[in-house]
Wavefront OBJ file of the C-alpha trace (Angstrom):
o trace
v 128.272 -0.505 -11.412
v 125.406 1.147 -12.300
v 122.084 -0.264 -12.492
v 121.288 -3.750 -14.588
v 119.051 -3.171 -17.391
v 116.065 -6.168 -17.741
v 116.108 -5.753 -21.674
v 115.428 -8.916 -23.402
v 118.572 -7.747 -25.874
v 120.505 -8.896 -22.906
v 120.003 -12.518 -24.124
v 121.811 -11.639 -27.546
v 125.128 -12.826 -25.330
v 123.928 -15.980 -24.874
v 123.845 -16.249 -28.270
v 127.332 -17.772 -28.778
v 126.754 -20.524 -26.175
v 123.126 -21.769 -27.743
v 124.944 -22.155 -31.193
v 127.211 -24.464 -29.821
v 124.267 -26.287 -28.379
v 121.639 -25.742 -30.987
v 122.139 -29.339 -32.098
v 120.963 -30.587 -28.320
v 118.211 -28.063 -28.209
v 116.791 -29.100 -31.654
v 116.847 -32.483 -30.411
v 115.054 -31.435 -27.224
v 112.628 -29.391 -28.975
v 111.593 -32.011 -31.404
v 111.044 -34.491 -28.391
v 109.000 -31.674 -26.743
v 106.905 -31.504 -30.113
v 106.232 -35.640 -29.795
v 105.629 -35.794 -26.187
v 103.123 -32.675 -26.659
v 101.504 -34.418 -29.839
v 100.990 -37.616 -28.180
v 99.523 -36.176 -25.182
v 97.019 -34.378 -27.918
v 96.291 -37.571 -28.959
v 95.184 -39.448 -25.919
v 91.613 -37.453 -25.703
v 90.400 -38.891 -29.231
v 91.107 -41.917 -27.862
v 88.666 -40.938 -24.984
v 86.496 -39.827 -27.219
v 86.311 -42.685 -29.480
v 86.242 -45.214 -26.222
v 83.018 -43.327 -24.834
v 81.397 -43.272 -28.159
v 81.687 -47.004 -28.338
v 80.654 -47.721 -24.853
v 77.924 -45.240 -25.175
v 76.021 -46.741 -27.975
v 75.846 -50.045 -26.341
v 76.646 -52.010 -29.206
v 80.583 -52.793 -28.819
v 83.443 -55.682 -28.617
v 85.601 -55.850 -25.271
v 88.224 -56.087 -27.868
v 87.704 -52.623 -29.343
v 88.132 -51.165 -25.369
v 91.212 -53.168 -25.222
v 92.860 -52.157 -28.436
v 92.357 -48.515 -27.341
v 93.476 -49.083 -24.003
v 96.864 -50.551 -25.485
v 97.153 -47.419 -27.887
v 97.111 -45.311 -25.214
v 99.446 -46.953 -22.795
v 101.631 -47.107 -25.822
v 101.369 -43.280 -26.093
v 101.900 -42.616 -22.541
v 105.088 -45.024 -23.164
v 105.784 -42.559 -25.742
v 105.538 -39.466 -23.388
v 107.278 -40.886 -20.668
v 110.273 -41.615 -23.236
v 110.103 -38.090 -24.508
v 109.585 -36.401 -21.466
v 113.645 -37.801 -20.117
v 114.860 -36.880 -23.419
v 113.606 -33.330 -23.652
v 114.843 -32.850 -20.373
v 118.435 -34.578 -20.852
v 118.800 -32.024 -24.144
v 116.651 -28.853 -23.293
v 117.694 -29.105 -19.584
v 121.551 -30.732 -19.699
v 122.242 -27.900 -22.324
v 121.086 -24.847 -20.075
v 123.455 -26.760 -17.042
v 126.216 -26.582 -19.561
v 125.666 -23.254 -20.408
v 125.285 -22.370 -17.125
v 128.855 -24.036 -15.654
v 130.741 -22.035 -19.392
v 129.011 -18.694 -18.018
v 130.162 -19.464 -14.412
v 133.826 -20.540 -15.737
v 133.632 -17.765 -18.190
v 132.652 -15.261 -15.457
v 135.202 -16.307 -13.040
v 137.469 -15.832 -15.463
v 137.280 -12.303 -16.759
v 136.937 -11.204 -12.437
v 140.227 -12.445 -12.503
v 141.491 -10.282 -15.539
v 140.066 -7.289 -14.105
v 141.921 -4.385 -12.179
v 142.453 -4.191 -8.535
v 140.300 -0.853 -8.948
v 137.078 -2.864 -9.565
v 136.905 -4.786 -6.727
v 137.596 -1.324 -5.073
v 134.142 -0.302 -6.082
v 132.092 -3.612 -5.866
v 130.933 -5.757 -2.647
v 132.472 -9.325 -2.864
v 128.617 -10.467 -1.424
v 127.119 -8.984 -4.639
v 129.865 -10.506 -6.744
v 129.051 -13.732 -5.450
v 125.183 -13.510 -5.960
v 125.907 -12.433 -9.597
v 128.077 -15.610 -9.431
v 125.459 -18.081 -7.946
v 121.818 -17.032 -7.652
v 121.934 -14.675 -11.326
v 123.538 -17.806 -13.171
v 120.561 -19.903 -11.958
v 117.971 -17.757 -12.649
v 119.458 -17.304 -16.409
v 119.600 -21.364 -16.458
v 115.837 -21.689 -15.519
v 115.157 -19.032 -18.870
v 117.159 -21.105 -21.244
v 116.054 -24.329 -20.307
v 112.344 -24.088 -18.274
v 111.641 -21.141 -20.214
v 112.181 -22.502 -23.458
v 110.472 -25.522 -22.822
v 107.762 -23.683 -21.301
v 107.560 -21.214 -24.051
v 106.979 -24.334 -26.617
v 104.640 -25.823 -24.807
v 102.610 -22.243 -24.787
v 103.047 -21.993 -28.811
v 102.496 -25.519 -29.705
v 100.247 -27.117 -27.166
v 97.561 -23.991 -27.234
v 97.920 -23.360 -30.878
v 97.230 -27.157 -31.681
v 94.570 -27.812 -28.885
v 92.549 -24.731 -30.296
v 92.796 -25.669 -34.089
v 91.617 -29.557 -32.211
v 88.545 -28.404 -30.667
v 87.465 -25.498 -33.402
v 87.581 -28.498 -35.665
v 85.894 -30.735 -33.495
v 82.837 -28.173 -32.388
v 83.195 -24.893 -33.535
v 80.143 -23.454 -31.666
v 81.020 -24.680 -28.448
v 84.701 -23.778 -28.715
v 83.615 -20.196 -29.814
v 81.963 -19.654 -27.032
v 84.098 -21.568 -24.192
v 87.689 -19.727 -24.625
v 85.654 -16.120 -24.487
v 88.072 -15.421 -21.178
v 91.588 -16.868 -23.174
v 92.156 -12.881 -24.418
v 92.268 -11.888 -20.762
v 94.657 -14.367 -19.738
v 96.596 -13.315 -22.698
v 96.598 -9.225 -21.525
v 97.100 -10.926 -17.871
v 100.382 -12.590 -19.071
v 101.765 -9.528 -20.522
v 101.039 -7.283 -17.614
v 102.495 -10.031 -15.058
v 105.443 -10.107 -17.174
v 106.589 -6.026 -16.897
v 105.623 -6.310 -12.847
v 108.136 -9.669 -12.794
v 111.039 -8.003 -14.197
v 110.898 -4.773 -11.411
v 109.847 -7.087 -8.838
v 112.920 -9.722 -9.486
v 115.138 -6.748 -9.867
v 114.615 -5.683 -6.525
v 114.901 -9.283 -4.896
v 118.216 -9.867 -6.309
v 119.514 -6.372 -5.204
v 118.107 -7.319 -1.858
v 119.859 -10.600 -2.371
v 123.455 -9.235 -3.086
v 123.062 -6.289 0.044
v 122.427 -9.598 2.531
v 125.408 -11.771 0.866
v 127.503 -8.662 1.531
v 126.876 -8.622 4.860
v 127.051 -12.022 5.392
v 130.580 -12.162 3.866
v 131.622 -8.979 5.663
v 130.475 -10.230 9.082
v 132.274 -13.664 8.547
v 135.336 -11.891 7.408
v 135.830 -9.609 10.316
v 134.657 -12.382 13.051
v 137.696 -11.643 15.273
v 137.175 -8.228 15.412
v 133.281 -8.076 15.543
v 134.066 -10.282 18.701
v 137.070 -8.404 20.051
v 134.832 -5.431 20.450
v 131.720 -7.342 21.614
v 129.764 -5.742 18.813
v 127.995 -9.066 17.216
v 124.513 -7.610 18.853
v 125.452 -4.813 16.243
v 126.307 -7.247 13.003
v 123.296 -9.797 14.218
v 121.016 -6.826 13.813
v 122.296 -5.469 10.569
v 121.901 -9.064 8.634
v 118.432 -9.318 10.216
v 117.127 -5.610 8.839
v 118.769 -6.976 4.956
v 117.508 -10.282 5.531
v 113.965 -8.682 6.585
v 114.240 -6.522 3.004
v 115.034 -9.631 1.231
v 111.841 -11.088 3.141
v 109.742 -8.064 1.949
v 111.219 -8.056 -1.904
v 110.532 -11.767 -2.245
v 106.975 -11.330 -0.871
v 106.156 -8.520 -3.511
v 107.051 -11.359 -5.905
v 104.932 -14.033 -4.099
v 101.887 -11.750 -3.784
v 101.911 -10.877 -7.718
v 102.127 -15.066 -8.392
v 99.839 -15.412 -5.747
v 96.956 -13.511 -7.709
v 98.009 -13.965 -11.182
v 98.433 -18.266 -10.957
v 95.187 -19.015 -9.018
v 93.220 -16.069 -11.131
v 94.690 -17.707 -14.570
v 93.322 -21.215 -13.213
v 90.007 -19.442 -12.718
v 89.893 -18.233 -15.898
v 90.364 -21.426 -17.132
v 87.703 -22.998 -14.842
v 85.537 -20.999 -16.755
v 86.149 -22.177 -19.756
v 85.432 -25.679 -18.832
v 82.617 -24.747 -17.086
v 81.105 -22.558 -20.654
v 82.034 -25.988 -22.013
v 79.597 -27.619 -19.884
v 76.323 -26.102 -20.322
v 77.090 -24.888 -23.996
v 78.021 -28.599 -24.792
v 75.623 -30.666 -22.386
v 72.587 -28.596 -24.653
v 74.318 -29.321 -27.991
v 74.335 -33.304 -26.785
v 70.804 -33.166 -25.558
v 70.041 -31.770 -29.237
v 72.353 -34.750 -30.867
v 74.350 -32.253 -31.893
v 77.636 -33.460 -30.131
v 78.622 -37.034 -29.122
v 79.209 -37.832 -25.347
v 82.471 -38.830 -26.385
v 83.399 -35.284 -28.403
v 82.243 -33.440 -25.028
v 84.227 -35.269 -22.600
v 87.414 -34.874 -25.041
v 86.654 -31.278 -25.163
v 86.530 -31.251 -21.578
v 90.216 -33.145 -21.592
v 91.545 -30.350 -23.815
v 90.226 -27.580 -22.373
v 91.758 -29.065 -18.791
v 94.940 -29.148 -20.988
v 94.963 -26.090 -22.252
v 95.273 -24.829 -18.707
v 99.202 -25.653 -18.555
v 100.312 -23.863 -21.739
v 98.571 -21.229 -20.209
v 99.992 -21.209 -16.878
v 103.127 -21.926 -19.015
v 102.801 -18.994 -20.244
v 103.069 -17.055 -17.469
v 105.925 -19.348 -15.868
v 108.037 -18.667 -19.318
v 107.279 -14.819 -18.729
v 108.401 -15.024 -15.347
v 111.225 -16.768 -16.072
v 112.678 -14.928 -18.870
v 111.874 -11.400 -17.285
v 113.985 -12.912 -14.495
v 116.851 -14.266 -16.880
v 116.874 -11.107 -18.701
v 117.687 -9.010 -15.204
v 120.075 -11.458 -13.978
v 121.959 -11.491 -17.180
v 122.165 -7.843 -17.417
v 123.763 -7.751 -13.778
v 126.460 -10.747 -15.170
v 126.899 -9.112 -18.511
v 127.770 -5.806 -16.670
v 130.633 -7.467 -15.119
v 131.541 -9.193 -18.652
v 131.678 -5.848 -20.500
v 133.235 -4.234 -17.677
v 136.949 -3.901 -19.282
v 140.049 -4.149 -16.951
v 141.707 -0.958 -16.535
v 145.464 -2.423 -16.531
v 146.112 -4.875 -19.570
v 148.237 -5.395 -22.175
v 149.374 -3.281 -24.754
v 148.945 -3.687 -28.462
v 152.478 -3.796 -29.065
v 154.977 -5.632 -26.321
v 158.088 -5.075 -26.455
v 160.318 -8.016 -25.891
v 162.409 -8.862 -22.721
v 164.175 -11.964 -23.299
v 167.897 -10.836 -23.042
v 166.990 -7.834 -19.964
v 169.777 -10.256 -17.501
v 172.705 -8.675 -20.241
v 171.201 -5.431 -19.748
v 173.335 -2.158 -18.217
v 170.454 -0.426 -17.681
v 168.916 0.074 -13.607
v 166.948 -2.399 -12.728
v 164.103 0.272 -11.816
v 163.968 3.831 -13.150
v 161.586 6.009 -12.443
v 161.446 9.615 -14.084
v 159.652 12.510 -12.922
v 156.653 9.762 -11.888
v 153.314 11.641 -10.924
v 149.950 9.902 -9.704
v 147.010 10.508 -8.636
v 143.648 8.315 -7.700
v 141.150 10.899 -8.560
v 142.981 13.571 -10.739
v 142.440 15.767 -8.174
v 145.150 15.401 -5.198
v 148.385 13.813 -6.460
v 149.590 10.667 -4.071
v 153.572 10.659 -6.237
v 154.493 14.007 -7.229
v 157.885 15.062 -9.371
v 159.397 11.261 -7.886
v 162.981 10.485 -9.791
v 164.718 7.732 -8.908
v 167.280 4.930 -10.242
v 167.703 1.360 -8.091
v 170.329 -0.748 -9.700
v 170.277 -3.948 -9.978
v 171.424 -6.609 -7.053
v 170.738 -3.234 -4.832
v 168.366 -3.033 -1.507
v 166.383 0.180 -1.646
v 164.584 1.134 1.548
v 161.581 3.278 1.357
v 160.543 5.194 4.589
v 157.344 7.976 4.900
v 154.864 8.436 7.128
v 151.102 7.397 6.498
v 149.527 8.135 3.542
v 152.965 9.596 2.199
v 152.920 7.124 -1.218
v 154.974 4.178 -0.431
v 152.767 1.522 -1.594
v 151.404 3.384 -4.326
v 154.930 4.013 -5.549
v 156.145 -0.250 -5.322
v 152.372 -0.879 -6.888
v 153.749 1.178 -10.174
v 156.940 -0.865 -10.519
v 154.406 -3.787 -11.301
v 151.165 -2.181 -12.828
v 148.550 -2.882 -10.168
v 148.058 0.921 -10.814
v 148.911 2.367 -13.925
v 151.461 4.587 -14.170
v 151.621 7.167 -16.877
v 153.729 6.381 -20.102
v 157.557 7.319 -19.741
v 157.722 7.047 -16.197
v 158.738 3.640 -14.871
v 161.062 1.312 -16.580
v 162.133 -2.233 -15.053
v 165.083 -2.827 -17.337
v 165.044 -0.405 -19.729
v 161.383 -1.192 -20.700
v 158.857 1.124 -19.844
v 156.448 -0.931 -17.797
v 153.327 0.009 -19.456
v 155.298 -1.983 -22.643
v 156.051 -5.185 -20.586
v 153.477 -8.477 -20.891
v 151.577 -7.877 -17.306
v 152.193 -11.503 -16.603
v 155.965 -11.497 -17.468
v 156.256 -8.118 -15.981
v 154.471 -8.876 -12.810
v 156.621 -12.567 -12.571
v 159.214 -10.651 -11.789
v 158.072 -9.620 -8.392
v 157.499 -11.510 -5.303
v 155.825 -9.626 -2.873
v 154.788 -10.141 0.973
v 152.099 -7.414 1.292
v 150.993 -5.000 4.575
v 147.795 -7.177 5.088
v 149.844 -10.281 5.234
v 146.885 -12.338 3.415
v 146.727 -16.225 3.951
v 144.596 -18.927 2.470
v 142.081 -21.322 4.113
v 145.018 -24.075 3.525
v 148.036 -25.521 5.195
v 151.195 -23.580 6.303
v 153.130 -25.350 3.440
v 150.813 -24.901 0.891
v 150.435 -21.032 1.834
v 154.007 -20.583 1.212
v 154.249 -22.860 -2.106
v 151.451 -20.708 -3.018
v 154.085 -18.752 -5.124
v 155.646 -21.149 -7.208
v 153.653 -21.463 -10.527
v 152.989 -24.763 -11.916
v 152.728 -23.038 -15.436
v 155.706 -21.320 -16.522
v 155.454 -21.186 -20.596
v 154.849 -17.388 -20.772
v 156.836 -16.051 -17.623
v 160.044 -15.126 -16.163
v 162.200 -18.471 -14.635
v 162.570 -17.695 -11.346
v 164.732 -19.859 -8.923
v 162.661 -21.850 -6.290
v 163.779 -22.541 -3.018
v 163.532 -26.151 -1.052
v 160.438 -25.576 1.313
v 163.072 -26.689 4.206
v 165.332 -23.863 3.866
v 162.662 -21.204 3.171
v 161.202 -22.260 6.468
v 164.629 -21.822 8.171
v 165.296 -18.141 6.377
v 161.338 -16.970 7.314
v 162.594 -18.164 10.885
v 159.584 -20.528 11.625
v 161.505 -23.689 12.710
v 160.226 -22.682 16.475
v 156.938 -22.382 15.519
v 156.096 -25.448 13.425
v 157.360 -27.195 16.476
v 154.330 -26.116 18.764
v 152.144 -27.017 15.834
v 150.629 -30.213 16.062
v 150.827 -31.438 12.861
v 154.275 -29.404 11.642
v 154.213 -27.254 8.100
v 151.188 -29.475 7.520
v 148.964 -27.397 10.198
v 145.707 -25.973 8.632
v 145.180 -22.370 9.266
v 141.789 -20.951 9.873
v 140.315 -18.247 7.343
v 142.732 -15.693 6.516
v 145.191 -17.238 8.815
v 142.927 -16.707 11.812
v 144.702 -19.308 13.989
v 148.049 -17.505 13.598
v 149.773 -14.593 15.419
v 150.257 -11.824 13.483
v 153.851 -12.147 13.493
v 153.499 -15.859 12.294
v 151.201 -14.985 9.765
v 153.899 -12.137 8.100
v 156.533 -14.551 8.283
v 154.798 -17.002 5.921
v 153.873 -14.107 3.682
v 157.448 -13.548 3.702
v 158.330 -17.450 3.012
v 155.761 -17.629 0.316
v 157.283 -14.174 -1.534
v 161.084 -15.459 -1.135
v 160.352 -19.226 -2.076
v 160.518 -18.353 -5.879
v 163.689 -15.536 -5.496
v 162.129 -13.186 -8.224
v 164.322 -10.731 -9.148
v 162.530 -8.431 -7.060
v 161.374 -8.823 -3.563
v 159.055 -6.283 -2.118
v 158.694 -6.328 1.759
v 156.021 -4.390 2.491
v 156.093 -3.201 5.692
v 155.491 -7.117 6.704
v 158.201 -6.761 9.368
v 156.222 -4.850 11.712
v 154.447 -7.721 13.807
v 158.149 -9.179 14.153
v 160.157 -8.944 16.832
v 163.566 -6.983 16.597
v 165.455 -10.245 17.401
v 163.870 -12.160 14.898
v 163.660 -9.468 12.381
v 167.326 -9.158 12.149
v 167.454 -12.791 11.596
v 165.112 -13.422 8.537
v 167.194 -9.871 7.197
v 170.587 -11.020 7.339
v 169.154 -14.749 5.805
v 167.609 -12.714 2.944
v 171.086 -10.644 2.359
v 172.625 -14.027 2.026
v 170.355 -15.548 -0.043
v 169.304 -12.792 -2.419
v 172.793 -11.524 -3.269
v 172.761 -10.350 -7.119
v 168.366 -9.712 -6.633
v 166.832 -6.482 -5.937
v 165.104 -6.213 -2.574
v 162.916 -3.363 -1.481
v 161.978 -2.617 2.008
v 158.920 -0.153 2.751
v 159.098 0.421 6.819
v 158.777 2.743 9.769
v 161.475 0.804 11.553
v 165.202 2.485 11.419
v 166.193 -0.921 12.577
v 164.508 -2.491 9.159
v 166.020 -0.023 7.122
v 169.610 0.238 7.984
v 170.327 -3.254 5.589
v 169.382 -1.255 2.695
v 172.021 0.060 0.587
v 169.878 3.364 -0.024
v 166.808 5.020 1.405
v 164.270 6.698 0.060
v 162.353 9.365 2.372
v 158.721 10.334 0.768
v 156.293 13.224 2.260
v 153.224 13.524 0.615
v 154.001 12.158 -2.483
v 157.161 13.939 -2.945
v 161.026 12.939 -2.482
v 162.003 14.155 0.906
v 165.107 12.652 1.470
v 167.275 10.014 0.002
v 170.735 8.664 0.555
v 172.285 5.497 2.321
v 170.898 4.781 5.748
v 173.964 5.803 7.524
v 174.468 9.362 5.611
v 170.687 10.240 6.823
v 170.552 8.827 10.296
v 173.692 11.936 10.497
v 171.479 14.532 8.696
v 169.021 15.830 11.012
v 166.082 15.155 8.755
v 163.151 12.965 9.140
v 165.188 9.960 8.915
v 167.703 10.836 11.213
v 164.786 12.080 13.874
v 163.370 8.582 13.650
v 166.587 6.986 13.964
v 167.182 8.848 17.651
v 163.762 8.241 18.301
v 164.086 4.556 17.823
v 167.695 4.971 19.641
v 165.784 5.845 22.773
v 163.107 3.362 21.983
v 165.189 -0.084 21.384
v 168.929 0.790 22.000
v 171.541 1.510 19.466
v 172.705 -1.863 18.970
v 169.357 -1.968 16.970
v 169.650 0.806 14.895
v 173.328 2.041 14.060
v 174.355 -0.193 11.192
l 1 2 3 4 5 6 7 8 9 10 11 12 13 14 15 16 17 18 19 20 21 22 23 24 25 26 27 28 29 30 31 32 33 34 35 36 37 38 39 40 41 42 43 44 45 46 47 48 49 50 51 52 53 54 55 56 57 58 59 60 61 62 63 64 65 66 67 68 69 70 71 72 73 74 75 76 77 78 79 80 81 82 83 84 85 86 87 88 89 90 91 92 93 94 95 96 97 98 99 100 101 102 103 104 105 106 107 108 109 110 111 112 113 114 115 116 117 118 119 120 121 122 123 124 125 126 127 128 129 130 131 132 133 134 135 136 137 138 139 140 141 142 143 144 145 146 147 148 149 150 151 152 153 154 155 156 157 158 159 160 161 162 163 164 165 166 167 168 169 170 171 172 173 174 175 176 177 178 179 180 181 182 183 184 185 186 187 188 189 190 191 192 193 194 195 196 197 198 199 200 201 202 203 204 205 206 207 208 209 210 211 212 213 214 215 216 217 218 219 220 221 222 223 224 225 226 227 228 229 230 231 232 233 234 235 236 237 238 239 240 241 242 243 244 245 246 247 248 249 250 251 252 253 254 255 256 257 258 259 260 261 262 263 264 265 266 267 268 269 270 271 272 273 274 275 276 277 278 279 280 281 282 283 284 285 286 287 288 289 290 291 292 293 294 295 296 297 298 299 300 301 302 303 304 305 306 307 308 309 310 311 312 313 314 315 316 317 318 319 320 321 322 323 324 325 326 327 328 329 330 331 332 333 334 335 336 337 338 339 340 341 342 343 344 345 346 347 348 349 350 351 352 353 354 355 356 357 358 359 360 361 362 363 364 365 366 367 368 369 370 371 372 373 374 375 376 377 378 379 380 381 382 383 384 385 386 387 388 389 390 391 392 393 394 395 396 397 398 399 400 401 402 403 404 405 406 407 408 409 410 411 412 413 414 415 416 417 418 419 420 421 422 423 424 425 426 427 428 429 430 431 432 433 434 435 436 437 438 439 440 441 442 443 444 445 446 447 448 449 450 451 452 453 454 455 456 457 458 459 460 461 462 463 464 465 466 467 468 469 470 471 472 473 474 475 476 477 478 479 480 481 482 483 484 485 486 487 488 489 490 491 492 493 494 495 496 497 498 499 500 501 502 503 504 505 506 507 508 509 510 511 512 513 514 515 516 517 518 519 520 521 522 523 524 525 526 527 528 529 530 531 532 533 534 535 536 537 538 539 540 541 542 543 544 545 546 547 548 549 550 551 552 553 554 555 556 557 558 559 560 561 562 563 564 565 566 567 568 569 570 571 572 573 574 575 576 577 578 579 580 581 582 583 584 585 586 587 588 589 590 591 592 593 594 595 596 597 598 599 600
């Protein structure tokens, strides 16, 4: 993704959210104005009380009444503070939750190539840290903004009305504060962007380390990853310290300038009191107002900080939200309701060509027909395009229009959800979730079938037998309810592959794809699984990608690829005796495993 902007225009994307909660924000702002008004009124009661006392002619009843008024006002302030927090901060948290949910939903829609280009740690940082900054900007940022506008304006008006001469001299430092705030806001945006980028990098390192912890330990490379994380952590600290130094200068300096106004008022106002031009109560009220003016000025700094941070973070979030999936439904989606009665092949490929970078072709001139219910084997050297080919069937990558058809319909004319619901896949990496074995197997069962093709769901016990998992489950203390580690860390490679096969096979989809998913399974267990699948998947189409001839002998036809082109195609027996690539692999594996495991 490109470098995010920090323009305040980013807040336009929040208008729909703010519009939905505008009534709550309005109520919160009203409560905030009431609180500010009540706070501004308190010095006037102090002025009256001090003037009464300094006059020497007063009744205690008058002082008590003024005190009760002040207690009443403070009660209003306390209630108002609770209410504006409830309405404004509550709304900002609701918007944050909605933003996070919408961001997560959008990430689910983005195509696989997006995740090839963007690191998970960075996406996590944007989903958590950046959303927190956005919440602060539309919560406390708004509070600081209205405090600055209303409270500072009201205080300045009151002190000028009360004694214009003293006020005029005491506010001389304030223009410098305003200029400082503007400069501060510009610098904060740049510094905070650096902080967020450093956090993303550190998050990437942590995520990568935890995901590959078993590999790290096996190579005794803990020290290197500790150093790598330490470096990124140090970069994050340095970026934060630059921001802290900026704050460390700004806020004390604003406090110093605000203190100067009080010092000036003490000198000028004191002289005016001595000369009888100002009452003692008015001077105390002026002191109080100038002290109260410190918060709006400080609040202006907070406001600029939070709004700039929010703009940077919102830019990073909007960058994701504005990313369109490269694979999406066409405007016109053809109906596939009657495909079961169709006479056309289950899969048909017509002169398929594909490349990832518009330079080197990964697939070139592929032509193929796979009838429904047949088993297709795919073989080839590493990098020959086997996995890329099957990805085009499900539109995990976009094949050219008019090149790949499923039940006679171009895959680009299918609804993506309906197309992919036809396929069950056991991938190369056998990814498992940190959950129980049973839940991992039943993961493929879709509870919301309203928009998908309805596939038959097999019994869990039957599918455990099909995948030859019975003996393995007897070893585990909790059987199928055993909780496996992150990505199946506690399981062997063969166990992970068989659970992945069970997960794919349990829904009995129209197409089952086994992408080199038996490589870690011994020959005897492999034969049991494939024979079970042969019995159970009659009438369904199965595609097996493998380097093992012992696996591919179960296929009706085998497609051999080399550098993205069709090298050989035919049934296993013909290819084994043809002397080509498949035949050479069969001869080599016959020597390695024995003829009983190779010959069909």
